[in-house]
Backbone as JSON, one array per atom type, in Angstrom:
{
  "sequence": "MKALSENRRARFDYEILESFEAGIELQGHEVKSVKNGRISLAGSYAIIRDHEAWLLNADIPAYQPKNAPPEYDPKRTRRLLLHQAEIKSLEGRLHEKGLTLLPLEARLERGFVKIKLGLGKSRKQHDKREVLKKRTMEREMRRQ",
  "N": [[-50.57, -64.67, -43.95], [-51.08, -66.85, -41.51], [-53.55, -68.97, -40.39], [-54.16, -69.95, -37.12], [-56.03, -70.92, -35.34], [-59.57, -71.38, -35.33], [-62.78, -70.18, -34.53], [-65.37, -71.76, -35.11], [-67.85, -72.33, -34.13], [-68.76, -69.95, -33.05], [-69.37, -68.43, -35.3], [-71.56, -69.82, -36.18], [-73.42, -69.73, -34.06], [-73.77, -67.0, -33.7], [-74.63, -63.96, -35.38], [-72.43, -62.21, -37.16], [-71.69, -58.88, -37.0], [-69.72, -56.91, -37.24], [-66.15, -56.75, -37.54], [-62.97, -56.84, -35.84], [-59.43, -56.34, -35.53], [-57.05, -57.47, -33.27], [-54.19, -57.32, -31.13], [-52.57, -59.59, -28.84], [-51.65, -60.0, -25.48], [-49.15, -62.0, -24.42], [-47.31, -64.52, -22.57], [-43.87, -65.65, -22.83], [-43.58, -68.52, -23.2], [-46.15, -69.11, -23.91], [-46.44, -67.92, -26.4], [-44.83, -69.55, -27.99], [-46.27, -71.91, -27.81], [-48.69, -71.16, -29.04], [-47.79, -70.57, -31.62], [-47.28, -73.11, -32.45], [-49.79, -73.93, -32.95], [-51.43, -74.6, -30.85], [-53.89, -73.56, -29.56], [-57.07, -72.84, -28.31], [-60.11, -71.46, -29.08], [-62.67, -72.01, -28.53], [-65.63, -71.49, -26.79], [-64.71, -69.16, -25.67], [-64.67, -65.61, -24.94], [-64.78, -62.01, -25.24], [-64.35, -59.08, -23.23], [-64.94, -55.67, -22.18], [-63.32, -53.92, -19.76], [-62.67, -51.46, -17.42], [-61.74, -49.64, -19.4], [-60.14, -51.28, -20.98], [-59.52, -54.07, -23.11], [-60.29, -57.5, -22.71], [-59.55, -60.95, -23.01], [-61.29, -63.8, -22.29], [-61.29, -67.12, -21.04], [-59.95, -68.44, -23.13], [-58.09, -71.16, -24.24], [-54.79, -71.9, -23.81], [-52.46, -74.16, -23.79], [-49.48, -75.09, -21.92], [-46.23, -74.74, -23.43], [-44.11, -76.55, -22.98], [-45.06, -78.74, -20.8], [-43.76, -79.73, -18.46], [-41.83, -77.85, -17.96], [-43.17, -75.55, -17.48], [-44.24, -72.72, -15.49], [-45.17, -73.38, -12.08], [-47.59, -72.23, -11.19], [-49.03, -71.74, -13.48], [-51.86, -71.01, -15.42], [-53.77, -72.31, -17.93], [-56.15, -71.21, -18.94], [-56.22, -68.55, -18.32], [-57.05, -65.02, -17.93], [-56.46, -62.82, -20.57], [-54.93, -59.85, -21.83], [-56.15, -57.82, -24.44], [-54.89, -56.06, -27.22], [-55.81, -53.11, -28.36], [-56.57, -50.06, -30.15], [-57.29, -47.03, -28.39], [-59.49, -45.58, -29.32], [-60.92, -47.56, -30.7], [-61.62, -49.2, -28.57], [-63.3, -47.5, -27.1], [-65.36, -47.2, -28.96], [-66.26, -49.86, -29.16], [-67.08, -50.24, -26.53], [-69.32, -48.57, -26.36], [-70.98, -49.81, -28.26], [-71.35, -52.34, -27.14], [-73.1, -51.94, -25.09], [-75.52, -51.96, -26.25], [-78.48, -53.86, -26.65], [-78.1, -57.34, -26.56], [-75.66, -57.68, -27.93], [-72.46, -59.16, -28.38], [-68.97, -59.65, -27.82], [-66.78, -61.56, -29.57], [-64.08, -63.88, -30.01], [-62.99, -64.74, -33.19], [-60.98, -65.84, -34.74], [-57.59, -66.9, -34.56], [-54.45, -65.81, -35.58], [-51.23, -65.73, -37.22], [-49.27, -63.0, -37.86], [-46.8, -61.47, -39.46], [-45.03, -62.47, -37.51], [-46.31, -61.84, -35.17], [-48.92, -62.62, -32.87], [-52.25, -62.44, -33.64], [-55.65, -61.64, -32.93], [-58.79, -62.08, -34.3], [-61.6, -60.32, -33.73], [-65.12, -60.43, -33.34], [-68.12, -58.61, -33.48], [-71.04, -59.69, -32.38], [-74.45, -60.77, -32.79], [-76.72, -62.75, -31.09], [-78.12, -65.7, -32.52], [-81.39, -66.96, -33.07], [-83.04, -70.14, -32.51], [-84.54, -70.96, -34.77], [-83.35, -69.43, -36.76], [-80.84, -70.59, -36.9], [-81.5, -73.06, -37.95], [-82.35, -72.3, -40.49], [-79.93, -71.39, -41.56], [-78.49, -73.79, -41.67], [-80.08, -75.2, -43.56], [-79.71, -73.57, -45.81], [-76.95, -73.92, -46.24], [-76.8, -76.68, -46.87], [-78.31, -76.71, -49.24], [-76.7, -75.1, -50.91], [-74.44, -76.69, -51.03], [-75.42, -78.97, -52.35], [-76.05, -77.81, -54.79], [-73.5, -77.14, -55.73], [-72.44, -79.69, -56.1], [-73.85, -80.66, -58.28]],
  "CA": [[-51.22, -64.77, -42.67], [-51.38, -68.25, -41.23], [-54.58, -69.14, -39.36], [-53.75, -70.91, -36.11], [-57.23, -71.49, -34.75], [-60.8, -70.72, -35.78], [-63.93, -70.43, -33.67], [-66.46, -71.98, -36.05], [-69.11, -72.33, -33.39], [-69.19, -68.56, -32.88], [-69.98, -68.01, -36.56], [-72.85, -70.5, -36.3], [-74.33, -69.27, -33.0], [-73.94, -65.55, -33.72], [-74.57, -63.24, -36.64], [-71.32, -61.27, -36.98], [-72.03, -57.58, -37.59], [-68.51, -56.13, -37.49], [-64.98, -57.45, -37.03], [-61.82, -56.03, -35.45], [-58.16, -57.04, -35.39], [-56.41, -57.08, -32.0], [-53.05, -58.08, -30.65], [-52.83, -60.24, -27.56], [-50.5, -59.98, -24.58], [-48.85, -63.38, -24.03], [-46.01, -64.82, -21.99], [-42.98, -66.26, -23.82], [-43.88, -69.93, -23.51], [-47.46, -69.14, -24.55], [-46.24, -67.58, -27.8], [-44.33, -70.76, -28.64], [-47.38, -72.84, -27.87], [-49.65, -70.66, -30.03], [-47.18, -70.73, -32.94], [-47.43, -74.53, -32.79], [-51.19, -74.17, -33.22], [-52.09, -75.14, -29.67], [-54.77, -72.57, -28.95], [-58.48, -73.15, -28.52], [-60.98, -70.3, -28.84], [-64.03, -72.5, -28.28], [-66.18, -71.08, -25.5], [-64.09, -67.94, -25.15], [-65.32, -64.36, -25.28], [-64.02, -60.82, -24.85], [-65.1, -58.05, -22.51], [-64.26, -54.39, -21.96], [-63.35, -53.6, -18.34], [-61.75, -50.35, -17.08], [-61.21, -49.1, -20.66], [-59.21, -52.24, -21.56], [-60.19, -55.26, -23.64], [-59.78, -58.72, -22.1], [-59.99, -62.22, -23.58], [-61.55, -64.74, -21.21], [-61.59, -68.53, -21.3], [-59.21, -69.01, -24.26], [-57.21, -72.19, -23.7], [-53.45, -72.0, -24.4], [-51.68, -75.04, -22.91], [-48.05, -74.78, -21.81], [-45.42, -75.24, -24.53], [-43.53, -77.75, -22.4], [-45.76, -78.8, -19.5], [-42.86, -79.97, -17.32], [-41.02, -76.65, -17.73], [-44.06, -74.41, -17.25], [-44.31, -72.29, -14.1], [-46.15, -74.2, -11.35], [-48.88, -71.55, -11.02], [-49.54, -71.39, -14.79], [-53.26, -71.36, -15.7], [-53.95, -72.21, -19.39], [-57.35, -70.46, -19.3], [-56.17, -67.26, -17.64], [-57.53, -63.85, -18.66], [-55.36, -62.17, -21.29], [-55.28, -58.52, -22.31], [-56.15, -57.61, -25.89], [-54.28, -54.78, -27.56], [-56.61, -52.34, -29.32], [-56.46, -48.62, -30.01], [-58.25, -46.47, -27.43], [-60.71, -45.21, -30.05], [-61.65, -48.8, -30.96], [-62.17, -49.66, -27.29], [-64.45, -46.64, -26.79], [-66.42, -47.55, -29.9], [-66.79, -51.16, -28.74], [-67.75, -50.05, -25.25], [-70.64, -48.03, -26.66], [-71.77, -50.8, -28.99], [-71.65, -53.5, -26.29], [-74.22, -51.62, -24.22], [-76.74, -52.25, -26.98], [-79.04, -55.13, -26.2], [-77.85, -58.57, -27.29], [-74.4, -57.74, -28.66], [-71.38, -59.84, -27.68], [-67.66, -59.57, -28.47], [-66.3, -62.94, -29.65], [-62.9, -64.14, -30.84], [-63.35, -65.57, -34.33], [-59.84, -66.5, -35.34], [-56.24, -66.52, -34.11], [-53.53, -66.0, -36.69], [-49.87, -65.23, -37.11], [-49.08, -61.94, -38.83], [-45.44, -60.92, -39.33], [-44.44, -62.93, -36.26], [-47.15, -61.47, -34.04], [-50.19, -63.33, -32.76], [-53.39, -61.52, -33.74], [-56.97, -62.23, -32.7], [-59.86, -61.4, -35.02], [-62.77, -60.23, -32.87], [-66.35, -60.12, -34.04], [-69.24, -58.09, -32.7], [-72.1, -60.55, -32.86], [-75.78, -60.82, -32.2], [-77.1, -64.15, -30.96], [-79.17, -66.19, -33.42], [-82.44, -67.8, -32.49], [-82.97, -71.53, -32.97], [-85.06, -71.09, -36.14], [-82.36, -68.84, -37.65], [-79.78, -71.58, -37.07], [-82.03, -74.08, -38.87], [-82.32, -71.72, -41.84], [-78.53, -71.38, -42.0], [-78.15, -75.17, -42.04], [-80.78, -75.51, -44.8], [-79.05, -72.84, -46.89], [-75.66, -74.56, -46.49], [-77.01, -77.95, -47.57], [-78.76, -76.39, -50.6], [-75.53, -74.63, -51.67], [-73.57, -77.86, -51.21], [-76.03, -79.79, -53.39], [-75.91, -77.07, -56.06], [-72.11, -77.28, -56.18], [-72.23, -81.07, -56.54], [-74.45, -80.84, -59.61]],
  "C": [[-51.68, -66.21, -42.47], [-52.41, -68.34, -40.11], [-54.16, -70.25, -38.41], [-54.93, -71.63, -35.51], [-58.44, -70.7, -35.22], [-61.93, -71.14, -34.86], [-65.16, -70.56, -34.57], [-67.81, -71.92, -35.36], [-69.66, -70.91, -33.22], [-69.88, -68.06, -34.15], [-71.36, -68.64, -36.76], [-73.86, -69.94, -35.3], [-74.63, -67.78, -33.05], [-73.9, -65.03, -35.15], [-73.53, -62.14, -36.44], [-71.62, -59.99, -37.74], [-70.79, -56.8, -38.02], [-67.33, -56.91, -36.93], [-63.82, -56.48, -36.79], [-60.59, -56.92, -35.36], [-57.48, -56.54, -34.12], [-55.18, -57.93, -31.75], [-53.41, -58.7, -29.32], [-51.54, -60.27, -26.76], [-50.28, -61.39, -24.04], [-47.49, -63.46, -23.34], [-45.19, -65.57, -23.04], [-43.33, -67.68, -24.2], [-45.26, -70.06, -24.15], [-47.34, -68.83, -26.05], [-45.76, -68.81, -28.57], [-45.45, -71.78, -28.82], [-48.38, -72.44, -28.95], [-49.08, -70.84, -31.43], [-47.21, -72.19, -33.4], [-48.89, -74.89, -33.05], [-51.97, -74.7, -32.04], [-52.85, -74.04, -28.93], [-56.21, -72.96, -29.28], [-59.32, -71.94, -28.13], [-62.41, -70.72, -28.54], [-64.48, -72.09, -26.87], [-65.59, -69.81, -24.93], [-64.87, -66.71, -25.63], [-64.46, -63.21, -24.79], [-64.94, -59.84, -24.15], [-64.27, -56.77, -22.47], [-64.44, -54.05, -20.48], [-62.28, -52.54, -18.07], [-61.03, -49.81, -18.31], [-60.09, -49.98, -21.23], [-60.0, -53.44, -22.04], [-59.5, -56.5, -23.09], [-60.37, -59.94, -22.8], [-60.1, -63.23, -22.45], [-61.77, -66.14, -21.77], [-60.92, -69.1, -22.54], [-58.16, -69.97, -23.67], [-55.89, -72.23, -24.49], [-52.62, -72.88, -23.46], [-50.2, -74.65, -22.92], [-47.29, -75.41, -22.97], [-44.75, -76.55, -24.13], [-44.1, -77.87, -21.0], [-44.84, -78.99, -18.3], [-42.01, -78.75, -16.99], [-41.86, -75.41, -17.47], [-44.01, -74.0, -15.78], [-45.39, -73.07, -13.35], [-47.53, -73.55, -11.21], [-49.53, -71.2, -12.36], [-50.96, -71.92, -15.0], [-53.49, -71.22, -17.21], [-55.17, -71.4, -19.81], [-57.38, -69.08, -18.64], [-56.7, -66.14, -18.54], [-56.34, -63.13, -19.28], [-55.83, -60.83, -21.85], [-55.18, -58.47, -23.83], [-55.66, -56.2, -26.17], [-55.05, -54.12, -28.71], [-56.33, -50.86, -29.12], [-57.57, -48.12, -29.09], [-59.57, -46.1, -28.11], [-61.57, -46.45, -30.35], [-62.32, -49.31, -29.69], [-63.4, -48.82, -26.92], [-65.64, -46.96, -27.69], [-67.08, -48.87, -29.49], [-67.58, -51.05, -27.44], [-69.17, -49.52, -25.46], [-71.54, -49.05, -27.34], [-72.19, -51.97, -28.11], [-72.79, -53.22, -25.32], [-75.56, -51.8, -24.92], [-77.2, -53.65, -26.6], [-78.63, -56.28, -27.14], [-76.55, -58.65, -28.07], [-73.3, -58.33, -27.78], [-70.1, -59.71, -28.49], [-67.02, -60.95, -28.41], [-65.0, -63.03, -30.43], [-63.29, -65.1, -31.95], [-62.18, -66.4, -34.83], [-58.55, -66.01, -34.69], [-55.31, -66.78, -35.28], [-52.19, -65.35, -36.42], [-49.65, -64.22, -38.23], [-47.74, -61.27, -38.57], [-44.81, -61.28, -37.98], [-45.24, -62.59, -35.02], [-48.44, -62.28, -34.06], [-51.31, -62.3, -32.73], [-54.68, -62.3, -33.54], [-57.98, -61.41, -33.5], [-61.1, -61.49, -34.14], [-63.99, -59.88, -33.71], [-67.4, -59.63, -33.07], [-70.47, -58.82, -33.22], [-73.39, -60.44, -32.09], [-76.23, -62.27, -32.21], [-78.23, -64.51, -31.92], [-80.17, -67.02, -32.64], [-82.35, -69.19, -33.11], [-83.46, -71.66, -34.42], [-84.1, -70.46, -37.15], [-81.24, -69.82, -37.92], [-80.23, -72.66, -38.04], [-82.0, -73.58, -40.31], [-80.91, -71.7, -42.4], [-78.11, -72.78, -42.44], [-78.82, -75.57, -43.36], [-80.09, -74.85, -45.99], [-77.71, -73.48, -47.25], [-75.84, -75.86, -47.26], [-77.47, -77.71, -49.01], [-77.57, -75.95, -51.46], [-74.59, -75.8, -51.97], [-74.1, -78.75, -52.33], [-75.92, -79.12, -54.75], [-74.49, -77.2, -56.61], [-71.82, -78.68, -56.7], [-72.73, -81.28, -57.97], [-73.91, -79.8, -60.55]]
}
């Protein structure tokens, strides 16, 4: 499994409670672009609307910009492929206060593009400081 893109900011800003694996519905030239590693998950998020999961704000530039369709939008909304039971479970969990569905990682699995989604709870500013302190302490311990 080759990781194509990682949303490191999401792991810092949110405490990930649970993770899910989802396929993503892409156009042909988008698949080529993603396989080249040209996908950005920064600032993107997922929602459940009409019993379907959608990925919003993920940036996938055209594989060949001059050959792309003229109306192509690199930040368009893309459908995520999940089992109906997973969608119902997520729908119930997302109604809880403060939970958000975030894409954590895009990877290639047996030729298919998969998105790892995380159900996260937002961290407060002091929690983020504690995480940074813990990381620096672990780094110093490894050095010595």
